[in-house]
C-alpha positions as CSV (number, residue, x, y, z in Angstrom):
1,S,17.8,28.0,37.5
2,I,15.7,30.5,36.1
3,D,18.1,33.0,37.0
4,D,20.4,31.6,34.7
5,I,18.2,31.2,31.9
6,V,16.9,35.0,32.2
7,E,20.7,36.5,32.3
8,R,21.9,33.9,29.4
9,V,18.7,35.5,27.4
10,G,18.8,39.0,28.2
11,T,15.5,39.0,29.6
12,T,13.6,40.0,32.9
13,R,11.9,37.1,35.1
14,G,8.7,38.9,34.7
15,A,9.5,38.6,31.0
16,F,10.1,34.7,31.4
17,Y,7.3,34.0,33.4
18,Y,4.8,36.0,31.3
19,Y,5.8,33.2,28.6
20,F,6.5,30.4,30.6
21,E,5.3,28.8,33.9
22,G,8.7,27.1,34.4
23,K,11.6,25.5,33.3
24,E,10.2,22.5,31.8
25,D,7.9,24.8,29.7
26,V,10.8,26.3,28.1
27,A,12.5,22.5,27.7
28,R,9.0,21.4,26.6
29,D,8.7,23.9,24.0
30,L,12.8,23.6,22.6
31,Q,11.9,19.6,22.3
32,R,8.9,20.5,20.5
33,E,11.0,23.1,18.1
34,L,13.7,20.9,17.6
35,W,11.1,17.9,16.5
36,H,9.1,19.8,14.5
37,R,12.0,21.0,12.5
38,L,13.2,17.6,12.1
39,A,9.7,16.2,11.2
40,A,9.7,18.9,8.5
41,D,13.0,17.6,6.7
42,A,11.7,14.3,6.7
43,Q,8.5,14.8,5.5
44,A,10.1,16.9,2.7
45,A,11.7,13.8,1.4
46,F,8.6,12.2,0.6
47,D,8.4,12.0,-3.6
48,P,4.9,10.5,-4.4
49,A,6.0,9.1,-7.9
50,L,8.3,6.7,-5.0
51,D,6.8,3.2,-3.7
52,T,5.9,3.5,0.3
53,V,8.6,1.9,1.4
54,T,11.3,3.9,-0.4
55,N,9.1,6.9,1.1
56,L,9.8,5.2,4.5
57,K,13.8,5.0,4.1
58,R,14.2,8.5,2.5
59,A,12.2,10.0,5.3
60,F,13.7,8.1,8.2
61,G,17.3,8.5,6.5
62,V,16.6,12.2,6.4
63,L,15.4,12.6,10.3
64,L,18.2,10.5,11.5
65,C,20.9,12.1,9.8
66,G,19.4,15.3,10.8
67,L,20.3,13.6,14.5
68,D,23.5,14.1,13.5
69,D,23.8,17.7,12.4
70,L,22.2,18.7,16.0
71,G,25.6,18.4,17.7
72,T,25.1,19.3,21.6
73,A,21.4,19.4,20.9
74,R,20.9,16.1,20.4
75,F,21.6,15.3,23.7
76,F,18.9,17.2,25.3
77,L,16.6,15.8,22.7
78,R,17.9,12.3,24.3
79,E,16.8,13.5,27.7
80,G,13.5,13.4,26.4
81,W,13.5,9.7,26.4
82,V,14.6,9.9,30.3
83,D,12.6,12.7,31.7
84,P,8.9,12.0,32.7
85,F,7.4,15.2,31.3
86,L,9.1,15.8,28.3
87,E,8.2,12.2,27.2
88,A,4.4,12.7,28.3
89,A,4.7,15.8,26.7
90,G,5.9,14.0,23.0
91,R,3.3,11.5,23.7
92,G,0.6,13.2,21.6
93,E,3.2,14.0,18.4
94,Q,4.3,9.8,18.6
95,D,1.0,8.9,18.3
96,W,0.4,11.0,15.5
97,G,3.2,9.6,13.7
98,T,1.9,5.9,14.8
99,E,-1.5,7.0,12.7
100,L,0.8,8.4,10.0
101,V,2.9,5.3,9.4
102,R,-0.9,3.0,9.6
103,D,-2.3,5.2,7.1
104,L,0.8,4.8,4.7
105,L,1.5,1.4,5.2
106,A,-2.4,0.4,4.7
107,V,-2.1,2.0,1.5
108,A,1.1,-0.1,0.4
109,M,-1.1,-3.1,1.3
110,Q,-3.9,-2.3,-0.7
111,Q,-1.5,-1.6,-3.6
112,G,0.4,-5.0,-3.6
113,E,3.6,-2.9,-2.3
114,V,3.5,-4.3,1.1
115,T,2.7,-8.2,2.8
116,P,-0.6,-7.8,4.3
117,V,-0.7,-8.1,7.8
118,D,-2.6,-6.0,10.4
119,P,-1.8,-2.3,9.9
120,D,-2.3,-0.7,13.4
121,A,0.0,-3.7,14.6
122,L,3.0,-3.2,12.3
123,A,2.4,0.5,12.6
124,A,3.5,-0.1,15.8
125,V,6.3,-2.1,15.3
126,I,7.3,0.2,12.7
127,T,7.0,2.7,15.0
128,G,8.9,1.0,18.3
129,M,12.3,0.4,15.4
130,F,12.0,3.7,14.6
131,E,11.8,5.2,18.4
132,E,14.5,2.7,19.3
133,A,16.8,3.8,16.0
134,T,16.7,7.2,17.2
135,L,17.6,6.9,20.4
136,H,20.7,4.8,19.4
137,V,21.5,7.5,17.1
138,L,21.2,10.3,19.8
139,R,23.2,8.1,21.8
140,T,25.9,7.5,19.8
141,G,25.9,10.3,17.4
142,D,26.4,8.4,14.0
143,A,23.1,8.1,12.4
144,E,25.0,6.1,9.2
145,P,25.0,2.4,10.5
146,T,21.5,2.9,12.2
147,I,20.2,4.2,8.8
148,E,21.8,0.7,7.2
149,V,19.9,-1.3,9.6
150,V,16.6,0.5,9.4
151,H,16.8,0.4,5.5
152,Q,17.6,-3.2,5.9
153,L,14.3,-4.1,7.9
154,L,12.1,-1.8,6.2
155,D,13.1,-3.7,2.8
156,G,12.0,-6.7,4.6
157,L,8.2,-5.5,4.1
158,R,8.6,-5.5,0.3
159,T,6.3,-7.8,-1.3
160,P,7.9,-10.6,-3.4
161,K,5.9,-9.1,-6.4
162,A,6.4,-5.4,-5.5
163,V,7.7,-3.8,-8.9
164,R,10.8,-1.7,-7.6
165,R,11.8,1.3,-9.7
166,P,15.1,0.9,-11.2
167,S,15.7,4.5,-9.6
168,A,13.8,4.1,-6.0
169,E,17.2,2.5,-4.7
170,K,19.7,5.4,-5.7
171,T,16.8,8.0,-4.9
172,A,16.6,7.0,-1.2
173,T,20.3,7.0,-0.6
174,A,20.4,10.4,-2.7
175,A,18.2,11.7,0.5
176,R,20.3,10.8,2.9
177,P,22.6,13.6,3.5
178,G,26.0,12.7,3.6
179,S,25.3,9.4,2.2
180,R,28.8,7.3,1.6
181,S,26.5,4.5,-0.8
182,A,25.0,5.2,-4.7
């Protein structure tokens, strides 16, 4: 209840309603803050010296490992998939993420790193895969096996001729906090 929230935070109902219309606003803001923090860590994993697939693997790995580090907050994020209000609140950011992935893939296709297909369709499929991977980690609390699967699927995007820098895979693995493999 609102009373429980204001008591726990140590504020008044008036102060609460000055900033929020209700509990849904608080939930939306908390969810957005958690996702923004995870997304910032994932974006920081990008290295312009590496190829697109390796960078996608690094970013997704960092984000999925970040879910492990949230502790019980991951249960709150999981609710974002089942609560219509929270799901709708995150839709714009998901669309932005799909566009970002699309743009990265389009450049990778032009550079011969990724097999050329429709970049809009590929971005939608990869974003959907990543949503399912995220939900799986939120349910299980174990990112490592999911990261392995995501990496295998992303590796399948590479063209046979794509030049893989020898250090790229080690760098991708090193970007995963708590990584068990080298």
